[in-house]
PDB file of N, CA, C, O and CB in Angstrom:
ATOM      1  N   MET A   1      59.590-171.255 -73.789  1.00  0.00           N
ATOM      2  CA  MET A   1      58.224-171.633 -73.066  1.00  0.00           C
ATOM      3  C   MET A   1      58.130-173.082 -73.183  1.00  0.00           C
ATOM      4  O   MET A   1      57.044-173.603 -72.930  1.00  0.00           O
ATOM      5  CB  MET A   1      56.864-170.932 -73.725  1.00  0.00           C
ATOM      6  N   GLY A   2      59.111-173.799 -73.530  1.00  0.00           N
ATOM      7  CA  GLY A   2      58.931-175.361 -73.740  1.00  0.00           C
ATOM      8  C   GLY A   2      58.870-176.029 -72.352  1.00  0.00           C
ATOM      9  O   GLY A   2      58.572-177.223 -72.348  1.00  0.00           O
ATOM     10  N   THR A   3      59.081-175.499 -71.320  1.00  0.00           N
ATOM     11  CA  THR A   3      59.032-176.178 -70.155  1.00  0.00           C
ATOM     12  C   THR A   3      57.915-176.311 -69.461  1.00  0.00           C
ATOM     13  O   THR A   3      57.168-175.334 -69.423  1.00  0.00           O
ATOM     14  CB  THR A   3      59.793-175.754 -69.430  1.00  0.00           C
ATOM     15  N   SER A   4      57.570-177.424 -68.817  1.00  0.00           N
ATOM     16  CA  SER A   4      56.366-177.831 -68.120  1.00  0.00           C
ATOM     17  C   SER A   4      56.749-177.981 -66.646  1.00  0.00           C
ATOM     18  O   SER A   4      57.760-178.588 -66.292  1.00  0.00           O
ATOM     19  CB  SER A   4      55.764-179.170 -68.718  1.00  0.00           C
ATOM     20  N   VAL A   5      55.830-177.357 -65.751  1.00  0.00           N
ATOM     21  CA  VAL A   5      56.126-177.465 -64.308  1.00  0.00           C
ATOM     22  C   VAL A   5      55.168-178.385 -63.732  1.00  0.00           C
ATOM     23  O   VAL A   5      53.960-178.178 -63.837  1.00  0.00           O
ATOM     24  CB  VAL A   5      56.074-176.126 -63.582  1.00  0.00           C
ATOM     25  N   ILE A   6      55.693-179.495 -63.066  1.00  0.00           N
ATOM     26  CA  ILE A   6      55.009-180.532 -62.445  1.00  0.00           C
ATOM     27  C   ILE A   6      54.661-180.041 -61.026  1.00  0.00           C
ATOM     28  O   ILE A   6      55.552-179.946 -60.181  1.00  0.00           O
ATOM     29  CB  ILE A   6      55.844-181.825 -62.453  1.00  0.00           C
ATOM     30  N   LEU A   7      53.293-179.706 -60.731  1.00  0.00           N
ATOM     31  CA  LEU A   7      52.875-179.114 -59.469  1.00  0.00           C
ATOM     32  C   LEU A   7      52.834-180.378 -58.600  1.00  0.00           C
ATOM     33  O   LEU A   7      52.529-181.506 -58.986  1.00  0.00           O
ATOM     34  CB  LEU A   7      51.430-178.276 -59.544  1.00  0.00           C
ATOM     35  N   PRO A   8      53.213-179.981 -57.292  1.00  0.00           N
ATOM     36  CA  PRO A   8      52.866-181.048 -56.130  1.00  0.00           C
ATOM     37  C   PRO A   8      51.452-181.315 -56.018  1.00  0.00           C
ATOM     38  O   PRO A   8      50.619-180.452 -56.293  1.00  0.00           O
ATOM     39  CB  PRO A   8      53.324-180.575 -54.705  1.00  0.00           C
ATOM     40  N   ALA A   9      51.142-182.498 -55.617  1.00  0.00           N
ATOM     41  CA  ALA A   9      49.723-183.025 -55.534  1.00  0.00           C
ATOM     42  C   ALA A   9      48.935-182.022 -54.614  1.00  0.00           C
ATOM     43  O   ALA A   9      47.735-181.846 -54.822  1.00  0.00           O
ATOM     44  CB  ALA A   9      49.674-184.589 -54.913  1.00  0.00           C
ATOM     45  N   GLU A  10      49.504-181.446 -53.734  1.00  0.00           N
ATOM     46  CA  GLU A  10      48.756-180.429 -52.886  1.00  0.00           C
ATOM     47  C   GLU A  10      48.289-179.179 -53.585  1.00  0.00           C
ATOM     48  O   GLU A  10      47.221-178.615 -53.352  1.00  0.00           O
ATOM     49  CB  GLU A  10      49.615-179.992 -51.758  1.00  0.00           C
ATOM     50  N   TRP A  11      49.320-178.749 -54.589  1.00  0.00           N
ATOM     51  CA  TRP A  11      48.868-177.660 -55.491  1.00  0.00           C
ATOM     52  C   TRP A  11      47.852-178.050 -56.482  1.00  0.00           C
ATOM     53  O   TRP A  11      46.918-177.305 -56.779  1.00  0.00           O
ATOM     54  CB  TRP A  11      49.994-177.103 -56.216  1.00  0.00           C
ATOM     55  N   GLN A  12      48.020-179.143 -56.962  1.00  0.00           N
ATOM     56  CA  GLN A  12      46.963-179.674 -57.944  1.00  0.00           C
ATOM     57  C   GLN A  12      45.511-179.791 -57.273  1.00  0.00           C
ATOM     58  O   GLN A  12      44.480-179.411 -57.828  1.00  0.00           O
ATOM     59  CB  GLN A  12      47.422-181.157 -58.488  1.00  0.00           C
ATOM     60  N   GLY A  13      45.571-180.299 -56.157  1.00  0.00           N
ATOM     61  CA  GLY A  13      44.286-180.391 -55.434  1.00  0.00           C
ATOM     62  C   GLY A  13      43.674-178.963 -55.123  1.00  0.00           C
ATOM     63  O   GLY A  13      42.461-178.772 -55.210  1.00  0.00           O
ATOM     64  N   ARG A  14      44.616-177.909 -54.736  1.00  0.00           N
ATOM     65  CA  ARG A  14      44.088-176.706 -54.570  1.00  0.00           C
ATOM     66  C   ARG A  14      43.351-176.133 -55.761  1.00  0.00           C
ATOM     67  O   ARG A  14      42.201-175.695 -55.785  1.00  0.00           O
ATOM     68  CB  ARG A  14      45.077-175.894 -54.173  1.00  0.00           C
ATOM     69  N   LEU A  15      44.287-176.226 -56.805  1.00  0.00           N
ATOM     70  CA  LEU A  15      43.869-175.555 -58.170  1.00  0.00           C
ATOM     71  C   LEU A  15      42.464-176.189 -58.638  1.00  0.00           C
ATOM     72  O   LEU A  15      41.528-175.573 -59.148  1.00  0.00           O
ATOM     73  CB  LEU A  15      45.078-175.833 -59.395  1.00  0.00           C
ATOM     74  N   ALA A  16      42.534-177.512 -58.358  1.00  0.00           N
ATOM     75  CA  ALA A  16      41.287-178.340 -58.931  1.00  0.00           C
ATOM     76  C   ALA A  16      40.010-177.781 -58.157  1.00  0.00           C
ATOM     77  O   ALA A  16      38.955-177.451 -58.700  1.00  0.00           O
ATOM     78  CB  ALA A  16      41.457-180.101 -58.652  1.00  0.00           C
ATOM     79  N   THR A  17      40.284-177.736 -56.826  1.00  0.00           N
ATOM     80  CA  THR A  17      39.184-177.348 -55.950  1.00  0.00           C
ATOM     81  C   THR A  17      38.540-175.892 -56.242  1.00  0.00           C
ATOM     82  O   THR A  17      37.338-175.633 -56.182  1.00  0.00           O
ATOM     83  CB  THR A  17      39.717-177.399 -54.506  1.00  0.00           C
ATOM     84  N   ILE A  18      39.592-174.986 -56.573  1.00  0.00           N
ATOM     85  CA  ILE A  18      39.389-173.608 -56.696  1.00  0.00           C
ATOM     86  C   ILE A  18      38.438-173.427 -58.038  1.00  0.00           C
ATOM     87  O   ILE A  18      37.291-172.981 -58.067  1.00  0.00           O
ATOM     88  CB  ILE A  18      40.852-172.833 -56.783  1.00  0.00           C
ATOM     89  N   GLY A  19      39.228-173.892 -59.117  1.00  0.00           N
ATOM     90  CA  GLY A  19      38.596-174.097 -60.552  1.00  0.00           C
ATOM     91  C   GLY A  19      38.240-172.606 -61.158  1.00  0.00           C
ATOM     92  O   GLY A  19      37.511-172.512 -62.145  1.00  0.00           O
ATOM     93  N   SER A  20      38.712-171.623 -60.608  1.00  0.00           N
ATOM     94  CA  SER A  20      38.368-170.273 -61.159  1.00  0.00           C
ATOM     95  C   SER A  20      39.637-169.817 -61.839  1.00  0.00           C
ATOM     96  O   SER A  20      40.696-169.711 -61.221  1.00  0.00           O
ATOM     97  CB  SER A  20      37.874-169.209 -60.016  1.00  0.00           C
ATOM     98  N   PRO A  21      39.487-169.513 -63.297  1.00  0.00           N
ATOM     99  CA  PRO A  21      40.644-168.993 -63.963  1.00  0.00           C
ATOM    100  C   PRO A  21      41.376-167.842 -63.325  1.00  0.00           C
ATOM    101  O   PRO A  21      42.607-167.845 -63.296  1.00  0.00           O
ATOM    102  CB  PRO A  21      40.265-168.605 -65.239  1.00  0.00           C
ATOM    103  N   SER A  22      40.597-166.763 -62.763  1.00  0.00           N
ATOM    104  CA  SER A  22      41.407-165.803 -62.334  1.00  0.00           C
ATOM    105  C   SER A  22      42.179-166.075 -61.052  1.00  0.00           C
ATOM    106  O   SER A  22      43.203-165.437 -60.805  1.00  0.00           O
ATOM    107  CB  SER A  22      40.663-164.700 -62.223  1.00  0.00           C
ATOM    108  N   LEU A  23      41.688-167.053 -60.194  1.00  0.00           N
ATOM    109  CA  LEU A  23      42.470-167.402 -59.134  1.00  0.00           C
ATOM    110  C   LEU A  23      43.468-168.412 -59.522  1.00  0.00           C
ATOM    111  O   LEU A  23      44.416-168.577 -58.755  1.00  0.00           O
ATOM    112  CB  LEU A  23      41.671-167.847 -58.064  1.00  0.00           C
ATOM    113  N   LEU A  24      43.402-169.057 -60.513  1.00  0.00           N
ATOM    114  CA  LEU A  24      44.366-169.971 -61.064  1.00  0.00           C
ATOM    115  C   LEU A  24      45.601-169.137 -61.573  1.00  0.00           C
ATOM    116  O   LEU A  24      46.748-169.532 -61.368  1.00  0.00           O
ATOM    117  CB  LEU A  24      43.707-170.832 -62.228  1.00  0.00           C
ATOM    118  N   ASP A  25      45.348-168.073 -62.185  1.00  0.00           N
ATOM    119  CA  ASP A  25      46.318-167.198 -62.717  1.00  0.00           C
ATOM    120  C   ASP A  25      47.089-166.636 -61.568  1.00  0.00           C
ATOM    121  O   ASP A  25      48.318-166.621 -61.639  1.00  0.00           O
ATOM    122  CB  ASP A  25      45.691-166.116 -63.564  1.00  0.00           C
ATOM    123  N   VAL A  26      46.466-166.168 -60.504  1.00  0.00           N
ATOM    124  CA  VAL A  26      47.121-165.564 -59.295  1.00  0.00           C
ATOM    125  C   VAL A  26      47.872-166.605 -58.663  1.00  0.00           C
ATOM    126  O   VAL A  26      49.010-166.347 -58.270  1.00  0.00           O
ATOM    127  CB  VAL A  26      46.130-164.946 -58.289  1.00  0.00           C
ATOM    128  N   ASN A  27      47.347-167.842 -58.501  1.00  0.00           N
ATOM    129  CA  ASN A  27      48.147-168.911 -57.762  1.00  0.00           C
ATOM    130  C   ASN A  27      49.235-169.177 -58.529  1.00  0.00           C
ATOM    131  O   ASN A  27      50.281-169.321 -57.897  1.00  0.00           O
ATOM    132  CB  ASN A  27      47.420-170.200 -57.481  1.00  0.00           C
ATOM    133  N   GLN A  28      49.299-169.300 -59.902  1.00  0.00           N
ATOM    134  CA  GLN A  28      50.364-169.769 -60.665  1.00  0.00           C
ATOM    135  C   GLN A  28      51.320-168.580 -60.677  1.00  0.00           C
ATOM    136  O   GLN A  28      52.512-168.884 -60.697  1.00  0.00           O
ATOM    137  CB  GLN A  28      49.921-170.262 -62.091  1.00  0.00           C
ATOM    138  N   ALA A  29      51.029-167.335 -60.668  1.00  0.00           N
ATOM    139  CA  ALA A  29      52.007-166.453 -60.623  1.00  0.00           C
ATOM    140  C   ALA A  29      52.821-166.355 -59.259  1.00  0.00           C
ATOM    141  O   ALA A  29      54.036-166.168 -59.198  1.00  0.00           O
ATOM    142  CB  ALA A  29      51.423-165.248 -60.973  1.00  0.00           C
ATOM    143  N   THR A  30      51.894-166.523 -58.084  1.00  0.00           N
ATOM    144  CA  THR A  30      52.559-166.730 -56.729  1.00  0.00           C
ATOM    145  C   THR A  30      53.504-167.849 -56.803  1.00  0.00           C
ATOM    146  O   THR A  30      54.676-167.733 -56.444  1.00  0.00           O
ATOM    147  CB  THR A  30      51.533-167.017 -55.600  1.00  0.00           C
ATOM    148  N   PHE A  31      52.973-168.991 -57.291  1.00  0.00           N
ATOM    149  CA  PHE A  31      53.976-170.181 -57.419  1.00  0.00           C
ATOM    150  C   PHE A  31      55.289-170.107 -58.119  1.00  0.00           C
ATOM    151  O   PHE A  31      56.323-170.674 -57.766  1.00  0.00           O
ATOM    152  CB  PHE A  31      53.345-171.207 -58.068  1.00  0.00           C
ATOM    153  N   MET A  32      55.107-169.281 -59.229  1.00  0.00           N
ATOM    154  CA  MET A  32      56.274-169.076 -60.108  1.00  0.00           C
ATOM    155  C   MET A  32      57.085-168.155 -59.339  1.00  0.00           C
ATOM    156  O   MET A  32      58.284-168.428 -59.280  1.00  0.00           O
ATOM    157  CB  MET A  32      55.934-168.518 -61.554  1.00  0.00           C
ATOM    158  N   ALA A  33      56.624-166.992 -58.662  1.00  0.00           N
ATOM    159  CA  ALA A  33      57.399-166.161 -57.810  1.00  0.00           C
ATOM    160  C   ALA A  33      58.090-166.918 -56.836  1.00  0.00           C
ATOM    161  O   ALA A  33      59.273-166.631 -56.655  1.00  0.00           O
ATOM    162  CB  ALA A  33      56.618-165.182 -57.177  1.00  0.00           C
ATOM    163  N   GLN A  34      57.564-167.858 -56.153  1.00  0.00           N
ATOM    164  CA  GLN A  34      58.154-168.626 -55.100  1.00  0.00           C
ATOM    165  C   GLN A  34      59.195-169.488 -55.663  1.00  0.00           C
ATOM    166  O   GLN A  34      60.259-169.629 -55.061  1.00  0.00           O
ATOM    167  CB  GLN A  34      57.145-169.429 -54.367  1.00  0.00           C
ATOM    168  N   LEU A  35      58.951-170.101 -56.830  1.00  0.00           N
ATOM    169  CA  LEU A  35      60.010-170.899 -57.532  1.00  0.00           C
ATOM    170  C   LEU A  35      61.329-169.988 -57.832  1.00  0.00           C
ATOM    171  O   LEU A  35      62.476-170.387 -57.628  1.00  0.00           O
ATOM    172  CB  LEU A  35      59.386-171.490 -58.944  1.00  0.00           C
ATOM    173  N   SER A  36      61.021-168.817 -58.303  1.00  0.00           N
ATOM    174  CA  SER A  36      62.087-167.853 -58.651  1.00  0.00           C
ATOM    175  C   SER A  36      62.976-167.482 -57.436  1.00  0.00           C
ATOM    176  O   SER A  36      64.184-167.267 -57.535  1.00  0.00           O
ATOM    177  CB  SER A  36      61.455-166.570 -59.236  1.00  0.00           C
ATOM    178  N   GLU A  37      62.282-167.428 -56.299  1.00  0.00           N
ATOM    179  CA  GLU A  37      63.021-166.977 -55.128  1.00  0.00           C
ATOM    180  C   GLU A  37      63.736-168.230 -54.657  1.00  0.00           C
ATOM    181  O   GLU A  37      64.877-168.092 -54.217  1.00  0.00           O
ATOM    182  CB  GLU A  37      62.075-166.329 -53.991  1.00  0.00           C
ATOM    183  N   LEU A  38      63.185-169.448 -54.702  1.00  0.00           N
ATOM    184  CA  LEU A  38      64.010-170.559 -54.373  1.00  0.00           C
ATOM    185  C   LEU A  38      65.150-170.857 -55.298  1.00  0.00           C
ATOM    186  O   LEU A  38      66.177-171.405 -54.898  1.00  0.00           O
ATOM    187  CB  LEU A  38      63.206-171.693 -54.281  1.00  0.00           C
ATOM    188  N   ALA A  39      64.973-170.521 -56.438  1.00  0.00           N
ATOM    189  CA  ALA A  39      66.083-170.692 -57.482  1.00  0.00           C
ATOM    190  C   ALA A  39      67.026-169.565 -57.383  1.00  0.00           C
ATOM    191  O   ALA A  39      68.092-169.689 -57.985  1.00  0.00           O
ATOM    192  CB  ALA A  39      65.528-170.761 -58.953  1.00  0.00           C
ATOM    193  N   GLY A  40      66.783-168.381 -56.655  1.00  0.00           N
ATOM    194  CA  GLY A  40      67.714-167.333 -56.471  1.00  0.00           C
ATOM    195  C   GLY A  40      67.679-166.617 -57.684  1.00  0.00           C
ATOM    196  O   GLY A  40      68.778-166.161 -57.999  1.00  0.00           O
ATOM    197  N   LEU A  41      66.648-166.351 -58.548  1.00  0.00           N
ATOM    198  CA  LEU A  41      66.579-165.620 -59.715  1.00  0.00           C
ATOM    199  C   LEU A  41      66.200-164.278 -59.351  1.00  0.00           C
ATOM    200  O   LEU A  41      66.068-163.416 -60.220  1.00  0.00           O
ATOM    201  CB  LEU A  41      65.678-166.203 -60.683  1.00  0.00           C
TER     202      LEU A  41
END
């Protein structure tokens, strides 16, 4: 778990605007799923 993901400014803006923990969790899960697909995992 030592890795840190640098989110694009667009994502940071969305997350900051939403500001809701539940939505943050959903967005992060979606984002990680997309990363996994891109990485072919």
